[in-house]
mmCIF file as Biopython writes it, N, C-alpha, C and O atoms, coordinates in Angstrom:
data_model
#
loop_
_atom_site.group_PDB
_atom_site.id
_atom_site.type_symbol
_atom_site.label_atom_id
_atom_site.label_alt_id
_atom_site.label_comp_id
_atom_site.label_asym_id
_atom_site.label_entity_id
_atom_site.label_seq_id
_atom_site.pdbx_PDB_ins_code
_atom_site.Cartn_x
_atom_site.Cartn_y
_atom_site.Cartn_z
_atom_site.occupancy
_atom_site.B_iso_or_equiv
_atom_site.auth_seq_id
_atom_site.auth_asym_id
_atom_site.pdbx_PDB_model_num
ATOM 1   N N  . MET A ? 1  ? 82.417 103.449 70.351 1.0 0.0 1  A 1 
ATOM 2   C CA . MET A ? 1  ? 81.112 103.822 69.853 1.0 0.0 1  A 1 
ATOM 3   C C  . MET A ? 1  ? 80.850 103.064 68.564 1.0 0.0 1  A 1 
ATOM 4   O O  . MET A ? 1  ? 81.762 102.766 67.793 1.0 0.0 1  A 1 
ATOM 5   N N  . THR A ? 2  ? 79.607 102.769 68.361 1.0 0.0 2  A 1 
ATOM 6   C CA . THR A ? 2  ? 79.254 102.079 67.137 1.0 0.0 2  A 1 
ATOM 7   C C  . THR A ? 2  ? 78.369 102.966 66.280 1.0 0.0 2  A 1 
ATOM 8   O O  . THR A ? 2  ? 77.776 103.931 66.761 1.0 0.0 2  A 1 
ATOM 9   N N  . ARG A ? 3  ? 78.295 102.630 65.038 1.0 0.0 3  A 1 
ATOM 10  C CA . ARG A ? 3  ? 77.490 103.393 64.098 1.0 0.0 3  A 1 
ATOM 11  C C  . ARG A ? 3  ? 76.050 103.451 64.588 1.0 0.0 3  A 1 
ATOM 12  O O  . ARG A ? 3  ? 75.487 102.449 65.028 1.0 0.0 3  A 1 
ATOM 13  N N  . GLY A ? 4  ? 75.463 104.646 64.503 1.0 0.0 4  A 1 
ATOM 14  C CA . GLY A ? 4  ? 74.077 104.793 64.911 1.0 0.0 4  A 1 
ATOM 15  C C  . GLY A ? 4  ? 73.899 105.314 66.324 1.0 0.0 4  A 1 
ATOM 16  O O  . GLY A ? 4  ? 72.799 105.716 66.702 1.0 0.0 4  A 1 
ATOM 17  N N  . ARG A ? 5  ? 74.957 105.314 67.102 1.0 0.0 5  A 1 
ATOM 18  C CA . ARG A ? 5  ? 74.863 105.853 68.457 1.0 0.0 5  A 1 
ATOM 19  C C  . ARG A ? 5  ? 75.286 107.307 68.451 1.0 0.0 5  A 1 
ATOM 20  O O  . ARG A ? 5  ? 76.123 107.722 67.649 1.0 0.0 5  A 1 
ATOM 21  N N  . SER A ? 6  ? 74.704 108.070 69.345 1.0 0.0 6  A 1 
ATOM 22  C CA . SER A ? 6  ? 75.066 109.483 69.395 1.0 0.0 6  A 1 
ATOM 23  C C  . SER A ? 6  ? 76.091 109.725 70.496 1.0 0.0 6  A 1 
ATOM 24  O O  . SER A ? 6  ? 76.224 108.943 71.438 1.0 0.0 6  A 1 
ATOM 25  N N  . ILE A ? 7  ? 76.792 110.810 70.349 1.0 0.0 7  A 1 
ATOM 26  C CA . ILE A ? 7  ? 77.786 111.210 71.336 1.0 0.0 7  A 1 
ATOM 27  C C  . ILE A ? 7  ? 77.046 111.925 72.470 1.0 0.0 7  A 1 
ATOM 28  O O  . ILE A ? 7  ? 76.259 112.834 72.206 1.0 0.0 7  A 1 
ATOM 29  N N  . PRO A ? 8  ? 77.280 111.540 73.704 1.0 0.0 8  A 1 
ATOM 30  C CA . PRO A ? 8  ? 76.608 112.219 74.822 1.0 0.0 8  A 1 
ATOM 31  C C  . PRO A ? 8  ? 76.897 113.732 74.793 1.0 0.0 8  A 1 
ATOM 32  O O  . PRO A ? 8  ? 78.006 114.162 74.476 1.0 0.0 8  A 1 
ATOM 33  N N  . GLU A ? 9  ? 75.891 114.506 75.124 1.0 0.0 9  A 1 
ATOM 34  C CA . GLU A ? 9  ? 75.996 115.966 75.074 1.0 0.0 9  A 1 
ATOM 35  C C  . GLU A ? 9  ? 77.163 116.484 75.915 1.0 0.0 9  A 1 
ATOM 36  O O  . GLU A ? 9  ? 77.870 117.397 75.488 1.0 0.0 9  A 1 
ATOM 37  N N  . ALA A ? 10 ? 77.370 115.922 77.086 1.0 0.0 10 A 1 
ATOM 38  C CA . ALA A ? 10 ? 78.467 116.376 77.949 1.0 0.0 10 A 1 
ATOM 39  C C  . ALA A ? 10 ? 79.818 116.192 77.262 1.0 0.0 10 A 1 
ATOM 40  O O  . ALA A ? 10 ? 80.708 117.031 77.396 1.0 0.0 10 A 1 
ATOM 41  N N  . VAL A ? 11 ? 79.966 115.093 76.529 1.0 0.0 11 A 1 
ATOM 42  C CA . VAL A ? 11 ? 81.216 114.829 75.817 1.0 0.0 11 A 1 
ATOM 43  C C  . VAL A ? 11 ? 81.370 115.813 74.664 1.0 0.0 11 A 1 
ATOM 44  O O  . VAL A ? 11 ? 82.459 116.345 74.448 1.0 0.0 11 A 1 
ATOM 45  N N  . LYS A ? 12 ? 80.293 116.060 73.920 1.0 0.0 12 A 1 
ATOM 46  C CA . LYS A ? 12 ? 80.356 117.025 72.820 1.0 0.0 12 A 1 
ATOM 47  C C  . LYS A ? 12 ? 80.746 118.408 73.332 1.0 0.0 12 A 1 
ATOM 48  O O  . LYS A ? 12 ? 81.554 119.101 72.714 1.0 0.0 12 A 1 
ATOM 49  N N  . GLN A ? 13 ? 80.171 118.800 74.456 1.0 0.0 13 A 1 
ATOM 50  C CA . GLN A ? 13 ? 80.483 120.118 75.010 1.0 0.0 13 A 1 
ATOM 51  C C  . GLN A ? 13 ? 81.936 120.191 75.461 1.0 0.0 13 A 1 
ATOM 52  O O  . GLN A ? 13 ? 82.607 121.198 75.232 1.0 0.0 13 A 1 
ATOM 53  N N  . GLU A ? 14 ? 82.418 119.150 76.090 1.0 0.0 14 A 1 
ATOM 54  C CA . GLU A ? 14 ? 83.811 119.123 76.541 1.0 0.0 14 A 1 
ATOM 55  C C  . GLU A ? 14 ? 84.779 119.239 75.361 1.0 0.0 14 A 1 
ATOM 56  O O  . GLU A ? 14 ? 85.759 119.981 75.421 1.0 0.0 14 A 1 
ATOM 57  N N  . ILE A ? 15 ? 84.495 118.504 74.301 1.0 0.0 15 A 1 
ATOM 58  C CA . ILE A ? 15 ? 85.347 118.551 73.124 1.0 0.0 15 A 1 
ATOM 59  C C  . ILE A ? 15 ? 85.230 119.907 72.430 1.0 0.0 15 A 1 
ATOM 60  O O  . ILE A ? 15 ? 86.231 120.447 71.958 1.0 0.0 15 A 1 
ATOM 61  N N  . ALA A ? 16 ? 84.034 120.455 72.366 1.0 0.0 16 A 1 
ATOM 62  C CA . ALA A ? 16 ? 83.837 121.779 71.761 1.0 0.0 16 A 1 
ATOM 63  C C  . ALA A ? 16 ? 84.648 122.830 72.515 1.0 0.0 16 A 1 
ATOM 64  O O  . ALA A ? 16 ? 85.194 123.750 71.906 1.0 0.0 16 A 1 
ATOM 65  N N  . LYS A ? 17 ? 84.727 122.696 73.823 1.0 0.0 17 A 1 
ATOM 66  C CA . LYS A ? 17 ? 85.550 123.621 74.609 1.0 0.0 17 A 1 
ATOM 67  C C  . LYS A ? 17 ? 87.021 123.456 74.254 1.0 0.0 17 A 1 
ATOM 68  O O  . LYS A ? 17 ? 87.740 124.446 74.118 1.0 0.0 17 A 1 
ATOM 69  N N  . GLU A ? 18 ? 87.472 122.216 74.103 1.0 0.0 18 A 1 
ATOM 70  C CA . GLU A ? 18 ? 88.869 121.958 73.723 1.0 0.0 18 A 1 
ATOM 71  C C  . GLU A ? 18 ? 89.189 122.569 72.359 1.0 0.0 18 A 1 
ATOM 72  O O  . GLU A ? 18 ? 90.293 123.064 72.136 1.0 0.0 18 A 1 
ATOM 73  N N  . LEU A ? 19 ? 88.217 122.529 71.456 1.0 0.0 19 A 1 
ATOM 74  C CA . LEU A ? 19 ? 88.420 123.033 70.098 1.0 0.0 19 A 1 
ATOM 75  C C  . LEU A ? 19 ? 88.092 124.529 69.962 1.0 0.0 19 A 1 
ATOM 76  O O  . LEU A ? 19 ? 88.145 125.090 68.867 1.0 0.0 19 A 1 
ATOM 77  N N  . ASN A ? 20 ? 87.756 125.155 71.083 1.0 0.0 20 A 1 
ATOM 78  C CA . ASN A ? 20 ? 87.437 126.592 71.123 1.0 0.0 20 A 1 
ATOM 79  C C  . ASN A ? 20 ? 86.251 126.964 70.241 1.0 0.0 20 A 1 
ATOM 80  O O  . ASN A ? 20 ? 86.245 128.026 69.618 1.0 0.0 20 A 1 
ATOM 81  N N  . ILE A ? 21 ? 85.254 126.097 70.189 1.0 0.0 21 A 1 
ATOM 82  C CA . ILE A ? 21 ? 84.042 126.413 69.439 1.0 0.0 21 A 1 
ATOM 83  C C  . ILE A ? 21 ? 82.798 126.383 70.321 1.0 0.0 21 A 1 
ATOM 84  O O  . ILE A ? 21 ? 81.678 126.538 69.834 1.0 0.0 21 A 1 
ATOM 85  N N  . PHE A ? 22 ? 83.002 126.182 71.612 1.0 0.0 22 A 1 
ATOM 86  C CA . PHE A ? 22 ? 81.853 126.073 72.514 1.0 0.0 22 A 1 
ATOM 87  C C  . PHE A ? 22 ? 81.058 127.371 72.588 1.0 0.0 22 A 1 
ATOM 88  O O  . PHE A ? 22 ? 79.837 127.338 72.737 1.0 0.0 22 A 1 
ATOM 89  N N  . GLU A ? 23 ? 81.732 128.510 72.486 1.0 0.0 23 A 1 
ATOM 90  C CA . GLU A ? 23 ? 81.014 129.788 72.512 1.0 0.0 23 A 1 
ATOM 91  C C  . GLU A ? 23 ? 80.037 129.889 71.355 1.0 0.0 23 A 1 
ATOM 92  O O  . GLU A ? 23 ? 78.931 130.405 71.516 1.0 0.0 23 A 1 
ATOM 93  N N  . THR A ? 24 ? 80.438 129.398 70.191 1.0 0.0 24 A 1 
ATOM 94  C CA . THR A ? 24 ? 79.545 129.391 69.027 1.0 0.0 24 A 1 
ATOM 95  C C  . THR A ? 24 ? 78.339 128.506 69.295 1.0 0.0 24 A 1 
ATOM 96  O O  . THR A ? 24 ? 77.209 128.870 68.969 1.0 0.0 24 A 1 
ATOM 97  N N  . VAL A ? 25 ? 78.579 127.354 69.883 1.0 0.0 25 A 1 
ATOM 98  C CA . VAL A ? 25 ? 77.491 126.434 70.208 1.0 0.0 25 A 1 
ATOM 99  C C  . VAL A ? 25 ? 76.510 127.093 71.166 1.0 0.0 25 A 1 
ATOM 100 O O  . VAL A ? 25 ? 75.297 127.013 70.970 1.0 0.0 25 A 1 
ATOM 101 N N  . GLN A ? 26 ? 77.027 127.741 72.193 1.0 0.0 26 A 1 
ATOM 102 C CA . GLN A ? 26 ? 76.154 128.400 73.174 1.0 0.0 26 A 1 
ATOM 103 C C  . GLN A ? 26 ? 75.424 129.585 72.566 1.0 0.0 26 A 1 
ATOM 104 O O  . GLN A ? 26 ? 74.217 129.739 72.753 1.0 0.0 26 A 1 
ATOM 105 N N  . ARG A ? 27 ? 76.146 130.415 71.846 1.0 0.0 27 A 1 
ATOM 106 C CA . ARG A ? 27 ? 75.568 131.641 71.291 1.0 0.0 27 A 1 
ATOM 107 C C  . ARG A ? 27 ? 74.444 131.321 70.305 1.0 0.0 27 A 1 
ATOM 108 O O  . ARG A ? 27 ? 73.405 131.981 70.299 1.0 0.0 27 A 1 
ATOM 109 N N  . ASP A ? 28 ? 74.663 130.311 69.480 1.0 0.0 28 A 1 
ATOM 110 C CA . ASP A ? 28 ? 73.697 129.994 68.434 1.0 0.0 28 A 1 
ATOM 111 C C  . ASP A ? 28 ? 72.684 128.936 68.845 1.0 0.0 28 A 1 
ATOM 112 O O  . ASP A ? 28 ? 71.821 128.560 68.051 1.0 0.0 28 A 1 
ATOM 113 N N  . GLY A ? 29 ? 72.782 128.455 70.075 1.0 0.0 29 A 1 
ATOM 114 C CA . GLY A ? 29 ? 71.799 127.517 70.594 1.0 0.0 29 A 1 
ATOM 115 C C  . GLY A ? 29 ? 71.920 126.097 70.057 1.0 0.0 29 A 1 
ATOM 116 O O  . GLY A ? 29 ? 70.929 125.371 69.981 1.0 0.0 29 A 1 
ATOM 117 N N  . GLY A ? 30 ? 73.118 125.708 69.689 1.0 0.0 30 A 1 
ATOM 118 C CA . GLY A ? 30 ? 73.317 124.340 69.215 1.0 0.0 30 A 1 
ATOM 119 C C  . GLY A ? 30 ? 74.423 124.259 68.195 1.0 0.0 30 A 1 
ATOM 120 O O  . GLY A ? 30 ? 75.222 125.183 68.039 1.0 0.0 30 A 1 
ATOM 121 N N  . TYR A ? 31 ? 74.457 123.147 67.506 1.0 0.0 31 A 1 
ATOM 122 C CA . TYR A ? 31 ? 75.549 122.866 66.574 1.0 0.0 31 A 1 
ATOM 123 C C  . TYR A ? 31 ? 75.191 123.222 65.132 1.0 0.0 31 A 1 
ATOM 124 O O  . TYR A ? 31 ? 75.968 122.941 64.219 1.0 0.0 31 A 1 
ATOM 125 N N  . GLY A ? 32 ? 74.036 123.831 64.916 1.0 0.0 32 A 1 
ATOM 126 C CA . GLY A ? 32 ? 73.571 124.152 63.566 1.0 0.0 32 A 1 
ATOM 127 C C  . GLY A ? 32 ? 74.469 125.101 62.798 1.0 0.0 32 A 1 
ATOM 128 O O  . GLY A ? 32 ? 74.569 124.999 61.575 1.0 0.0 32 A 1 
ATOM 129 N N  . ASN A ? 33 ? 75.123 126.024 63.490 1.0 0.0 33 A 1 
ATOM 130 C CA . ASN A ? 33 ? 75.995 126.987 62.810 1.0 0.0 33 A 1 
ATOM 131 C C  . ASN A ? 33 ? 77.474 126.681 62.996 1.0 0.0 33 A 1 
ATOM 132 O O  . ASN A ? 33 ? 78.329 127.515 62.698 1.0 0.0 33 A 1 
ATOM 133 N N  . VAL A ? 34 ? 77.770 125.496 63.484 1.0 0.0 34 A 1 
ATOM 134 C CA . VAL A ? 34 ? 79.163 125.061 63.603 1.0 0.0 34 A 1 
ATOM 135 C C  . VAL A ? 34 ? 79.549 124.459 62.257 1.0 0.0 34 A 1 
ATOM 136 O O  . VAL A ? 34 ? 78.774 123.705 61.668 1.0 0.0 34 A 1 
ATOM 137 N N  . SER A ? 35 ? 80.735 124.787 61.771 1.0 0.0 35 A 1 
ATOM 138 C CA . SER A ? 35 ? 81.147 124.290 60.455 1.0 0.0 35 A 1 
ATOM 139 C C  . SER A ? 35 ? 81.198 122.766 60.431 1.0 0.0 35 A 1 
ATOM 140 O O  . SER A ? 35 ? 81.377 122.111 61.459 1.0 0.0 35 A 1 
ATOM 141 N N  . SER A ? 36 ? 81.037 122.229 59.240 1.0 0.0 36 A 1 
ATOM 142 C CA . SER A ? 36 ? 81.094 120.772 59.110 1.0 0.0 36 A 1 
ATOM 143 C C  . SER A ? 36 ? 82.480 120.251 59.477 1.0 0.0 36 A 1 
ATOM 144 O O  . SER A ? 36 ? 82.611 119.140 59.989 1.0 0.0 36 A 1 
ATOM 145 N N  . ARG A ? 37 ? 83.497 121.039 59.223 1.0 0.0 37 A 1 
ATOM 146 C CA . ARG A ? 37 ? 84.859 120.642 59.611 1.0 0.0 37 A 1 
ATOM 147 C C  . ARG A ? 37 ? 84.949 120.519 61.129 1.0 0.0 37 A 1 
ATOM 148 O O  . ARG A ? 37 ? 85.490 119.540 61.643 1.0 0.0 37 A 1 
ATOM 149 N N  . ASP A ? 38 ? 84.418 121.517 61.849 1.0 0.0 38 A 1 
ATOM 150 C CA . ASP A ? 38 ? 84.474 121.465 63.311 1.0 0.0 38 A 1 
ATOM 151 C C  . ASP A ? 38 ? 83.631 120.318 63.865 1.0 0.0 38 A 1 
ATOM 152 O O  . ASP A ? 38 ? 84.025 119.665 64.831 1.0 0.0 38 A 1 
ATOM 153 N N  . CYS A ? 39 ? 82.473 120.072 63.254 1.0 0.0 39 A 1 
ATOM 154 C CA . CYS A ? 39 ? 81.653 118.932 63.689 1.0 0.0 39 A 1 
ATOM 155 C C  . CYS A ? 39 ? 82.406 117.626 63.460 1.0 0.0 39 A 1 
ATOM 156 O O  . CYS A ? 39 ? 82.368 116.725 64.298 1.0 0.0 39 A 1 
ATOM 157 N N  . GLY A ? 40 ? 83.083 117.530 62.331 1.0 0.0 40 A 1 
ATOM 158 C CA . GLY A ? 40 ? 83.884 116.349 62.049 1.0 0.0 40 A 1 
ATOM 159 C C  . GLY A ? 40 ? 85.002 116.174 63.053 1.0 0.0 40 A 1 
ATOM 160 O O  . GLY A ? 40 ? 85.316 115.054 63.454 1.0 0.0 40 A 1 
ATOM 161 N N  . ASN A ? 41 ? 85.611 117.294 63.464 1.0 0.0 41 A 1 
ATOM 162 C CA . ASN A ? 41 ? 86.671 117.237 64.473 1.0 0.0 41 A 1 
ATOM 163 C C  . ASN A ? 41 ? 86.138 116.775 65.824 1.0 0.0 41 A 1 
ATOM 164 O O  . ASN A ? 41 ? 86.830 116.073 66.561 1.0 0.0 41 A 1 
ATOM 165 N N  . ILE A ? 42 ? 84.911 117.167 66.148 1.0 0.0 42 A 1 
ATOM 166 C CA . ILE A ? 42 ? 84.283 116.698 67.390 1.0 0.0 42 A 1 
ATOM 167 C C  . ILE A ? 42 ? 84.120 115.186 67.333 1.0 0.0 42 A 1 
ATOM 168 O O  . ILE A ? 42 ? 84.465 114.481 68.282 1.0 0.0 42 A 1 
ATOM 169 N N  . VAL A ? 43 ? 83.591 114.690 66.217 1.0 0.0 43 A 1 
ATOM 170 C CA . VAL A ? 43 ? 83.386 113.246 66.058 1.0 0.0 43 A 1 
ATOM 171 C C  . VAL A ? 43 ? 84.722 112.516 66.113 1.0 0.0 43 A 1 
ATOM 172 O O  . VAL A ? 43 ? 84.840 111.480 66.767 1.0 0.0 43 A 1 
ATOM 173 N N  . LYS A ? 44 ? 85.725 113.054 65.429 1.0 0.0 44 A 1 
ATOM 174 C CA . LYS A ? 44 ? 87.045 112.424 65.403 1.0 0.0 44 A 1 
ATOM 175 C C  . LYS A ? 44 ? 87.608 112.275 66.814 1.0 0.0 44 A 1 
ATOM 176 O O  . LYS A ? 44 ? 88.108 111.211 67.177 1.0 0.0 44 A 1 
ATOM 177 N N  . LYS A ? 45 ? 87.527 113.347 67.612 1.0 0.0 45 A 1 
ATOM 178 C CA . LYS A ? 45 ? 88.040 113.292 68.984 1.0 0.0 45 A 1 
ATOM 179 C C  . LYS A ? 45 ? 87.232 112.308 69.824 1.0 0.0 45 A 1 
ATOM 180 O O  . LYS A ? 45 ? 87.799 111.589 70.647 1.0 0.0 45 A 1 
ATOM 181 N N  . ALA A ? 46 ? 85.929 112.266 69.627 1.0 0.0 46 A 1 
ATOM 182 C CA . ALA A ? 46 ? 85.088 111.337 70.391 1.0 0.0 46 A 1 
ATOM 183 C C  . ALA A ? 46 ? 85.454 109.893 70.065 1.0 0.0 46 A 1 
ATOM 184 O O  . ALA A ? 46 ? 85.512 109.047 70.957 1.0 0.0 46 A 1 
ATOM 185 N N  . VAL A ? 47 ? 85.703 109.611 68.781 1.0 0.0 47 A 1 
ATOM 186 C CA . VAL A ? 47 ? 86.092 108.264 68.390 1.0 0.0 47 A 1 
ATOM 187 C C  . VAL A ? 47 ? 87.464 107.918 68.969 1.0 0.0 47 A 1 
ATOM 188 O O  . VAL A ? 47 ? 87.681 106.798 69.433 1.0 0.0 47 A 1 
ATOM 189 N N  . GLU A ? 48 ? 88.378 108.868 68.940 1.0 0.0 48 A 1 
ATOM 190 C CA . GLU A ? 48 ? 89.706 108.631 69.536 1.0 0.0 48 A 1 
ATOM 191 C C  . GLU A ? 48 ? 89.576 108.302 71.014 1.0 0.0 48 A 1 
ATOM 192 O O  . GLU A ? 48 ? 90.222 107.377 71.508 1.0 0.0 48 A 1 
ATOM 193 N N  . ARG A ? 49 ? 88.748 109.052 71.715 1.0 0.0 49 A 1 
ATOM 194 C CA . ARG A ? 49 ? 88.557 108.799 73.154 1.0 0.0 49 A 1 
ATOM 195 C C  . ARG A ? 49 ? 87.957 107.424 73.385 1.0 0.0 49 A 1 
ATOM 196 O O  . ARG A ? 49 ? 88.372 106.695 74.286 1.0 0.0 49 A 1 
ATOM 197 N N  . ALA A ? 50 ? 86.973 107.075 72.559 1.0 0.0 50 A 1 
ATOM 198 C CA . ALA A ? 50 ? 86.326 105.774 72.732 1.0 0.0 50 A 1 
ATOM 199 C C  . ALA A ? 50 ? 87.299 104.634 72.454 1.0 0.0 50 A 1 
ATOM 200 O O  . ALA A ? 50 ? 87.276 103.617 73.147 1.0 0.0 50 A 1 
ATOM 201 N N  . SER A ? 51 ? 88.142 104.795 71.460 1.0 0.0 51 A 1 
ATOM 202 C CA . SER A ? 51 ? 89.086 103.715 71.141 1.0 0.0 51 A 1 
ATOM 203 C C  . SER A ? 51 ? 90.155 103.592 72.206 1.0 0.0 51 A 1 
ATOM 204 O O  . SER A ? 51 ? 90.642 102.490 72.458 1.0 0.0 51 A 1 
ATOM 205 N N  . ILE A ? 52 ? 90.531 104.683 72.835 1.0 0.0 52 A 1 
ATOM 206 C CA . ILE A ? 52 ? 91.502 104.630 73.931 1.0 0.0 52 A 1 
ATOM 207 C C  . ILE A ? 52 ? 90.908 103.875 75.114 1.0 0.0 52 A 1 
ATOM 208 O O  . ILE A ? 52 ? 91.599 103.084 75.754 1.0 0.0 52 A 1 
ATOM 209 N N  . LYS A ? 53 ? 89.633 104.114 75.407 1.0 0.0 53 A 1 
ATOM 210 C CA . LYS A ? 53 ? 88.984 103.430 76.532 1.0 0.0 53 A 1 
ATOM 211 C C  . LYS A ? 53 ? 88.817 101.946 76.285 1.0 0.0 53 A 1 
ATOM 212 O O  . LYS A ? 53 ? 88.764 101.160 77.231 1.0 0.0 53 A 1 
ATOM 213 N N  . LEU A ? 54 ? 88.733 101.549 75.003 1.0 0.0 54 A 1 
ATOM 214 C CA . LEU A ? 54 ? 88.530 100.143 74.676 1.0 0.0 54 A 1 
ATOM 215 C C  . LEU A ? 54 ? 89.825 99.330  74.802 1.0 0.0 54 A 1 
ATOM 216 O O  . LEU A ? 54 ? 89.775 98.107  74.932 1.0 0.0 54 A 1 
ATOM 217 N N  . LYS A ? 55 ? 90.943 99.979  74.765 1.0 0.0 55 A 1 
ATOM 218 C CA . LYS A ? 55 ? 92.218 99.260  74.817 1.0 0.0 55 A 1 
ATOM 219 C C  . LYS A ? 55 ? 92.522 98.738  76.192 1.0 0.0 55 A 1 
ATOM 220 O O  . LYS A ? 55 ? 93.561 98.111  76.398 1.0 0.0 55 A 1 
#
């Protein structure tokens, strides 16, 4: 992924499930009430996945 591109929603949801925060996302109708730490963890995992695919 490059700067300025967004993470596909399906990928964000999959990672949120792995991090056990998907219920918060569903209950609150989005990522607005997810902590910045958890949002950062979502981005971190997405970048890790993207770099693995590039190898």
